[in-house]
VEXLOLUM-527862 format. One line per field, with one value per residue (C-alpha): residue number from 0; residue in one letter; chain; x, y, z. Coordinates in steps of 0.001 Angstrom, whole numbers, padded with zeros to 6 digits. Layout:
seq = NUM	...
type = A	...
mol = A	...
east = X	...
north = Y	...
up = Z	...
***
This chain:
seq = 0	1	2	3	4	5	6	7	8	9	10	11	12	13	14	15	16	17	18	19	20	21	22	23	24	25	26	27	28	29	30	31	32	33	34	35	36	37	38	39	40	41	42	43	44	45	46	47	48	49	50	51	52	53	54	55	56	57	58	59	60	61	62	63	64	65	66	67	68	69	70	71	72	73	74	75	76	77	78	79	80	81	82	83	84	85	86	87	88	89	90	91	92	93	94	95	96	97	98	99	100	101	102	103	104	105	106	107	108	109	110	111	112	113	114	115	116	117	118	119	120	121	122	123	124	125	126	127	128	129	130	131	132	133	134	135	136	137	138	139	140	141	142	143	144	145	146	147	148	149	150	151	152	153	154	155	156	157	158	159	160	161	162	163	164	165	166	167	168	169	170	171	172	173	174	175	176	177	178	179	180	181	182	183	184	185	186	187	188	189	190	191	192	193	194	195	196	197	198	199	200	201	202	203	204	205	206	207	208	209	210	211	212	213	214	215	216	217	218	219	220	221	222	223	224	225	226	227	228	229	230	231	232	233	234	235	236	237	238	239	240	241	242	243	244	245	246	247	248	249	250	251	252	253	254	255	256	257	258	259	260	261	262	263	264	265	266	267	268	269	270	271	272	273	274	275	276	277	278	279	280	281	282	283	284	285	286	287	288	289	290	291	292	293	294	295	296	297	298	299	300	301	302	303	304	305	306	307	308	309	310	311	312	313	314	315	316	317	318	319	320	321	322	323	324	325	326	327	328	329	330	331	332	333	334	335	336	337	338	339	340	341	342	343	344	345	346	347	348	349	350	351	352	353	354	355	356	357	358	359	360	361	362	363	364	365	366	367	368	369	370	371	372	373	374	375	376	377	378	379	380	381	382	383	384	385	386	387	388	389	390	391	392	393	394	395	396	397	398	399	400	401	402	403	404	405	406	407	408	409	410	411	412	413	414	415	416	417	418	419	420	421	422	423	424	425	426	427	428	429	430	431	432	433	434	435	436	437	438	439	440	441	442	443	444	445	446	447	448	449	450	451	452	453	454	455	456	457	458	459	460	461	462	463	464	465	466	467	468	469	470	471	472	473	474	475	476	477	478	479	480	481	482	483	484	485	486	487	488	489	490	491	492	493	494	495	496	497	498	499	500	501	502	503	504	505	506	507	508
type = M	T	W	N	N	L	A	T	S	V	N	M	E	L	M	E	S	Q	N	E	R	D	A	R	V	E	D	L	W	R	H	L	D	P	K	E	T	G	E	I	D	L	K	G	L	Q	R	G	L	K	K	L	N	H	P	L	K	N	A	T	H	L	L	E	D	V	M	K	A	V	D	S	N	R	D	G	K	I	Q	Y	E	E	F	R	T	F	V	E	E	T	E	S	Q	L	Y	S	L	F	R	S	I	D	K	N	N	D	G	K	L	V	K	D	E	L	K	A	A	F	K	V	A	G	L	S	V	P	P	A	K	L	D	D	F	F	A	G	V	D	R	D	N	S	G	A	I	T	F	D	E	W	R	D	F	L	L	F	L	P	N	D	A	P	G	L	K	A	V	L	S	Y	Y	S	S	T	V	S	I	N	A	E	G	D	T	Q	L	R	D	E	Y	I	D	S	L	G	Y	F	A	A	G	G	I	A	G	V	I	S	R	T	A	T	A	P	L	D	R	L	K	V	Y	L	I	A	N	T	G	T	V	K	D	S	L	S	A	A	K	K	G	D	T	V	H	A	V	K	Q	I	G	R	P	L	I	D	A	T	K	E	L	W	K	A	G	G	M	R	S	L	F	A	G	N	G	L	N	V	V	K	V	M	P	E	S	A	I	K	F	G	S	Y	E	G	A	K	R	A	L	A	S	F	E	G	H	G	D	P	Q	N	I	N	G	V	S	K	F	I	A	G	G	M	G	G	M	V	S	Q	L	C	V	Y	P	L	D	T	L	K	F	R	M	Q	C	N	V	E	A	H	G	L	R	G	N	K	L	I	I	S	T	A	K	Q	M	I	R	E	G	G	M	M	S	A	Y	R	G	L	T	M	G	L	V	G	M	F	P	Y	S	A	I	D	L	G	T	F	E	F	L	K	S	S	I	I	S	Y	N	A	K	K	M	N	L	P	L	D	H	P	D	V	Y	P	G	S	F	A	T	G	T	I	G	A	F	S	G	A	F	G	A	S	I	V	Y	P	V	N	L	L	R	T	R	L	Q	A	Q	G	T	V	L	H	P	Q	T	Y	T	G	V	V	D	C	A	K	K	T	V	G	K	E	G	F	R	G	L	F	K	G	I	T	P	N	L	L	K	V	V	P	A	V	S	I	T	Y	M	V	Y	E	N	A	K	K	V	M	H	L	R
mol = A	A	A	A	A	A	A	A	A	A	A	A	A	A	A	A	A	A	A	A	A	A	A	A	A	A	A	A	A	A	A	A	A	A	A	A	A	A	A	A	A	A	A	A	A	A	A	A	A	A	A	A	A	A	A	A	A	A	A	A	A	A	A	A	A	A	A	A	A	A	A	A	A	A	A	A	A	A	A	A	A	A	A	A	A	A	A	A	A	A	A	A	A	A	A	A	A	A	A	A	A	A	A	A	A	A	A	A	A	A	A	A	A	A	A	A	A	A	A	A	A	A	A	A	A	A	A	A	A	A	A	A	A	A	A	A	A	A	A	A	A	A	A	A	A	A	A	A	A	A	A	A	A	A	A	A	A	A	A	A	A	A	A	A	A	A	A	A	A	A	A	A	A	A	A	A	A	A	A	A	A	A	A	A	A	A	A	A	A	A	A	A	A	A	A	A	A	A	A	A	A	A	A	A	A	A	A	A	A	A	A	A	A	A	A	A	A	A	A	A	A	A	A	A	A	A	A	A	A	A	A	A	A	A	A	A	A	A	A	A	A	A	A	A	A	A	A	A	A	A	A	A	A	A	A	A	A	A	A	A	A	A	A	A	A	A	A	A	A	A	A	A	A	A	A	A	A	A	A	A	A	A	A	A	A	A	A	A	A	A	A	A	A	A	A	A	A	A	A	A	A	A	A	A	A	A	A	A	A	A	A	A	A	A	A	A	A	A	A	A	A	A	A	A	A	A	A	A	A	A	A	A	A	A	A	A	A	A	A	A	A	A	A	A	A	A	A	A	A	A	A	A	A	A	A	A	A	A	A	A	A	A	A	A	A	A	A	A	A	A	A	A	A	A	A	A	A	A	A	A	A	A	A	A	A	A	A	A	A	A	A	A	A	A	A	A	A	A	A	A	A	A	A	A	A	A	A	A	A	A	A	A	A	A	A	A	A	A	A	A	A	A	A	A	A	A	A	A	A	A	A	A	A	A	A	A	A	A	A	A	A	A	A	A	A	A	A	A	A	A	A	A	A	A	A	A	A	A	A	A	A	A	A	A	A	A	A	A	A	A	A	A	A	A	A	A	A	A	A	A	A	A	A	A	A	A	A	A	A	A	A	A	A	A	A	A	A	A	A	A	A	A	A	A	A	A	A	A	A
east = 074737	072240	072781	070876	073180	076443	076785	076050	076063	079042	078699	080562	077224	076232	079361	081234	084995	087273	088432	084851	084052	087102	086150	082609	083783	086293	083500	081387	084344	084882	081298	081877	085307	084922	087955	090117	091607	091915	089742	086325	084970	081383	080336	081990	080203	076866	077488	078343	075238	073070	074475	073696	070213	070863	068301	070945	071675	070009	070394	073282	073134	073149	076015	078010	077528	078608	081769	082600	082007	084165	086912	089043	092091	089902	091360	087916	088151	087548	090363	089741	091123	088876	085935	086661	086976	083704	081835	083029	082239	078828	077835	078756	076599	073718	073870	073694	070647	069071	069530	068034	064846	064685	063093	062459	066002	064823	067082	064174	062251	058484	056318	055127	058720	059547	056400	057279	060881	059803	057402	060112	062386	059679	059046	055485	055332	052022	050911	051167	054768	055660	054179	056196	059410	058875	058108	061185	063549	061829	063056	061932	058435	058666	056883	060037	063286	066479	069764	071036	068148	068590	072306	071992	069458	071235	074919	075619	073750	075987	075870	078485	075993	072896	069672	066060	065647	068580	067270	063835	065300	067571	064667	062491	065308	066049	062377	061742	064851	064851	063735	063346	060068	061392	060055	056734	054023	055245	058322	056106	054251	057495	058700	055501	055891	059442	058391	055547	057893	060589	058088	056418	059644	060819	057546	057389	060954	060668	057255	058162	061328	059399	056178	056603	056913	053804	051994	053016	051814	048359	048072	048863	046489	043638	044313	042501	044303	045810	049383	048689	051501	054201	052627	052267	055884	057084	055139	056673	060167	060808	062522	063795	060358	058759	061092	060409	056656	056919	058548	056112	053386	055840	057004	053465	052284	055109	054292	050585	051221	053658	051089	048533	050636	054376	056449	053591	051444	054057	053728	049919	048605	051961	050579	047852	050452	052563	049515	048516	051886	052823	050083	050199	053901	053838	050854	052319	055668	054221	051597	054239	056493	053493	052351	055858	055878	052428	053387	056658	054639	052300	055297	056368	059776	058901	061701	060290	063621	063374	059824	059457	058883	055110	054820	056873	054572	051467	052974	053838	050351	048673	050790	049800	046098	045783	047529	045463	042195	043097	044118	041968	039719	042803	044135	040945	040904	044518	043864	040730	042448	045306	042803	040963	043983	043388	045244	044047	041856	041708	044909	045976	043450	040664	041041	041113	037893	036188	037175	035961	032599	032258	032917	030255	027701	028237	028080	028319	031058	030994	032488	035711	035916	035438	037766	038543	038141	040651	042917	042944	043234	046204	047831	048155	050264	052238	053147	053726	056001	057720	058436	058866	061401	063219	063509	064573	067317	068488	068685	070524	073132	073597	074083	076518	078552	078612	079916	082433	083768	083452	081365	078103	074839	074195	077568	077163	079707	077621	074617	074246	075126	072852	073669	072991	069833	068627	069349	067429	064507	064468	064385	061729	059506	059791	059188	056049	054699	055067	053191	050110	050098	046902	044955	046168	045383	041769	041541	042908	040460	037571	038737	039303	036120	034045	036924	038178	041035	039023	035333	034551	032372	031985	029440	032145	035447	034323	032907	036150	038244	036041	036105	039859	040729	038074	039374	043090	043806	045662	048487	046065	046270	049918	049613	051838	054013	057187	057051	055760	058883	061064	059359	059542	063315	064268	061140	061640	065400	064992	062197	064133	067421	065725	063637	066518	068769	065958	065514	069229	069139	066119	067620	064744	065164
north = 113378	112259	111854	115037	117133	115949	118187	121505	122140	121351	123502	126755	128470	127455	129185	126162	126393	123435	123509	123439	120566	118617	119187	117974	114818	114127	114491	111994	109594	109769	108604	105677	104878	105766	103694	105624	102533	104365	101873	100212	096953	096082	095408	098585	100602	099089	099797	103394	103897	102463	105044	107752	106306	106254	104529	102004	100796	097405	097067	094610	093844	097518	098186	095502	097548	100666	098891	097964	101548	103109	100480	101565	099424	096313	095303	094710	097805	101523	103933	107607	108863	106460	107612	111318	110898	108966	111546	114532	112913	111660	114973	116820	114466	114673	118464	118486	116211	118375	121549	119921	119125	122506	124453	127681	127683	128329	125646	123388	120575	120401	117436	118898	119380	115766	114565	116527	115284	111641	112185	113748	110791	108431	106934	106117	106660	106031	108970	106858	105889	109489	110558	107887	108863	112542	111837	109636	112316	115308	114404	117629	117398	120956	120186	120794	118887	120854	119837	118793	116333	115165	114573	112971	110464	109591	109989	106257	105691	103063	104473	106202	108637	108803	109523	109506	105854	104879	107131	105517	102009	102861	104228	101172	098877	100711	100917	097216	096187	098778	097223	100509	101739	105249	105821	104107	101944	098752	098753	099081	095980	094047	095241	094007	090549	090452	091344	088818	086066	086913	086971	083746	081775	083027	082074	078539	077693	079095	077619	074152	074140	075035	073025	070744	073743	075296	071997	072021	075596	074827	071703	073651	076482	074054	072038	073713	071864	073927	074276	074344	071925	074300	077281	075306	074142	077687	079009	076328	077304	074029	075683	072476	070854	074077	074228	070589	071190	074240	072088	069226	070545	070547	067023	065719	067468	065957	062480	062853	064091	061259	058724	060220	059437	059631	062072	062590	063927	066586	067852	067645	070735	071581	071100	073643	075829	075850	076587	079325	080856	081378	083951	085153	085979	087265	089527	090661	091742	092960	095050	096312	097511	098975	100794	102178	103543	105083	106663	107935	109704	111047	112419	114181	112642	109367	107368	104299	103805	107178	107196	108172	105795	106331	105499	102316	101309	101914	100125	097090	096944	097305	094509	092163	093022	092613	089231	088029	088986	087179	083820	083647	080740	078604	079571	078397	075140	074439	074962	072833	070071	069980	069791	066877	064578	061323	058036	055710	058529	060259	061646	063980	065136	063019	064824	068217	067438	066051	069132	071521	069724	069897	073652	074232	072064	073937	077494	077744	079824	082301	079621	080030	083618	082987	085220	087386	090588	089408	088254	091677	093474	091324	091297	095067	095623	092415	093226	096871	096021	093180	094971	098381	097032	095160	098264	100427	098042	097488	101247	101739	099129	100699	104139	102743	100869	103875	106108	103522	102810	106436	105348	106682	105097	103538	101754	097933	097334	099071	096758	093961	090439	087405	086506	090015	090232	086942	088097	091321	089401	086921	089668	091748	088709	087394	090870	091402	087892	088175	091457	090308	086634	086721	088153	085393	082712	083857	083961	080430	079083	080712	079071	075648	075477	072335	070095	066851	068576	071698	070751	073943	076429	080182	082863	085379	086952	088129	084705	083059	085403	084892	081094	081031	083263	081676	078130	078672	082080	084866	082408	080622	083560	082672	078898	077727	080837	078800	076751	079858	081804	078805	078764	082514	082757	080337	081083	084831	084518	082262	084415	087670	086182	084542	087653	090120	087933	087312	091079	091456	088737	090364	093868	095108	097941
up = 099091	096453	092771	091959	094126	092606	089590	087951	084210	082011	078933	078511	077914	081450	082830	084156	083977	083316	086943	088165	085852	087027	090656	089980	088204	090998	093543	091633	091420	095192	095700	093367	094851	098579	099605	097127	095505	092193	090313	090480	089101	088176	091786	092971	090293	091298	094997	094192	092060	094832	097234	094704	094096	090360	088075	086988	090532	089987	086212	086149	082433	081458	083842	082052	078856	080738	081897	078303	077172	079906	080234	077280	078209	078698	082072	083624	085815	085480	086355	087040	083716	081801	083885	083370	079618	079443	081537	079505	076172	077271	078850	075670	073574	076024	075945	072163	072268	074964	072904	069825	071780	073567	070704	072617	074100	077640	079118	080029	078373	078737	077854	074544	073384	074185	072454	069328	069380	069623	066734	064531	065369	064112	067541	068577	072324	074156	076330	079511	078746	077920	081255	083064	081288	082034	085710	085969	084683	086334	089808	091515	089957	088683	085408	083380	082844	083377	081809	085233	085557	081951	082427	085868	084597	081343	082219	082098	078866	077189	073667	071558	070002	072182	070325	071400	070439	072660	075442	075313	075253	078173	080194	079550	080641	083866	084767	084276	086231	088977	092263	094134	092649	092094	088629	088043	089540	087883	090136	093183	092017	091544	094936	096567	095048	096355	099900	099800	098589	101151	103995	102907	102601	105987	107642	106254	107292	110808	111669	110422	112498	115664	115092	118172	120499	118972	119534	123215	123638	122218	124383	127566	126643	125988	129151	132052	134876	137703	138964	142711	143557	142382	144155	147377	147235	146598	149589	151818	150695	148873	145886	144292	144354	143095	140091	139312	139478	137206	134554	135134	132781	129862	130618	131081	127914	125889	127217	126444	122924	122305	123511	121125	118064	118572	116549	114111	116936	117738	114157	114008	112247	110700	107197	107930	109607	106458	104292	106734	107400	103754	103112	106734	106770	103210	103876	107194	105789	102492	104287	106697	103892	102039	105171	105679	102135	102560	105885	104383	101691	104374	106277	103093	102383	100635	102295	104130	105917	107653	109022	112668	115576	115684	111986	112469	115324	113189	110170	112278	113753	110377	108931	111755	111656	107901	107950	110954	109275	106059	107549	110678	109521	108841	112255	113934	111949	112949	116666	116653	114707	117214	120064	118416	118101	119981	120296	117508	116175	112795	111275	108487	105908	107415	110739	108996	107097	110218	112241	109525	109341	113119	113036	110396	112247	115496	114216	110457	108861	111740	114013	112050	113331	117054	119012	115970	117954	120527	117712	116089	119425	120367	116949	116622	119745	119157	115547	116384	119324	117452	114166	115794	118310	115559	113366	116309	117417	113851	113211	116510	115588	112143	113697	116271	113650	111322	114098	115271	111753	110606	107626	106134	107281	103862	103734	103520	106307	108977	108617	111221	110105	110155	113774	115062	112965	114410	117963	117405	115956	118838	121456	119712	119126	122693	124115	122059	122648	126430	126641	124717	125792	127938	124992	122696	125294	125493	121702	121384	123968	122135	118930	120512	122632	122294	121171	122740	124574	125489	125906	127825	125901	126335	125546	124698	125660	129092	129963	128828	130972	134063	133804	133185	136148	138355	137871	137298	138786	136963	136312	134033	131621	131039	130577	127752	127749	128385	125152	123415	124364	123559	120165	119581	119939	117126	115054	114957	114566	111541	110144	110222	109065	106066	105392	105555	103416	100921	100604	099909	097258	095603	095972	098147	100610
***
């Protein structure tokens, strides 16, 4: 049940009896105190208001004022009798204010009546702010504010004698603090910054932790050697030798990278990766959340948490494609730098500058976008599968927990913890990465062509695919997938755990 559905009018003129009023207030109290403890503290009040989607749900400082106004015995908690008294007194005052603004006594407030009332009160309200206030209170977008809407929005106004100045101040405070974006564009902007920050932090931490595995993957992709020994051993039935030969590329790659520069070589390109992944992850998650909101509006309900499976798939793909397009040149520079690392060769910034100059000499700025088509083609299904699978599994766990615990879907206890979230993220990431791996291998080879580690050049995607399959067989399309999967599990787990917890800290949905 939403906040707007909780109550009907309270005044005798609106034909509400005392029993009906008591029942309505008790119903509201049950939503604020679902465990029926008989009292609620500040955190409990905030949890209840979040369930009701009330404008004050994230306004901690204002809720502290509400607690002081309601808590008459000053024990730091609100009991039902205190709550009932506060509600009845506040509703009566709000009704009086409503009637004083409603000049034609039709039981509704239109924008002109509000404008005139603000003017009489000596308050200068810009037209844009008046429009925002009106839209915030008029929840059904009917063009008029009923008393129910007026009361529902202002019920927790912490003021003994609410006037228009207090109402306007209250509205401005809730709008600037509210992290849900329910009332005006400014909240959407704040929300976006929160998603970008959460995604960026998650990306930096996860990629840095798994940099050596990423380095191994790129090395194996760029190396065009074959794996005939393992295939031959498998055909002869020598399983032990076959397993050893399958693991040989990883061992050899690690040795070669270590020879090229020790531990530092295993982290070559990590600086660029951090620079790249901050905007990449931020744009990916920010675009994903933005796409979900847009698709929710397109579906007609406006709730990004309840979009259908197709919309989640599209939102995930759009998030991945937008982020890939924005950071692609850095991606190319990172791959080429990693493939130019040599023993006793250039390191750090000098290697980055040398690699960038080489790219420009060979093909100008367009060389930074080699393989872009394959990157976008591969990124859409990967991001769609990854994020779509993650959301599906997360929603399934929430539904299962809610049914098992006999709790509503929006109850905090039904949400998966950090470990479960990490497991979901690991599975969804590995699943998506495996499906689109051949596409990403071809893209990486197009980006790395002409370097020390991958001197082979190509005329395009088709030429790259023919030469790869021709020399290495179809198995060549999956070279490096082992370290990639080993990387995906911890990387995605860390990413989603940090992201989900960052959203909780920043009160994002």
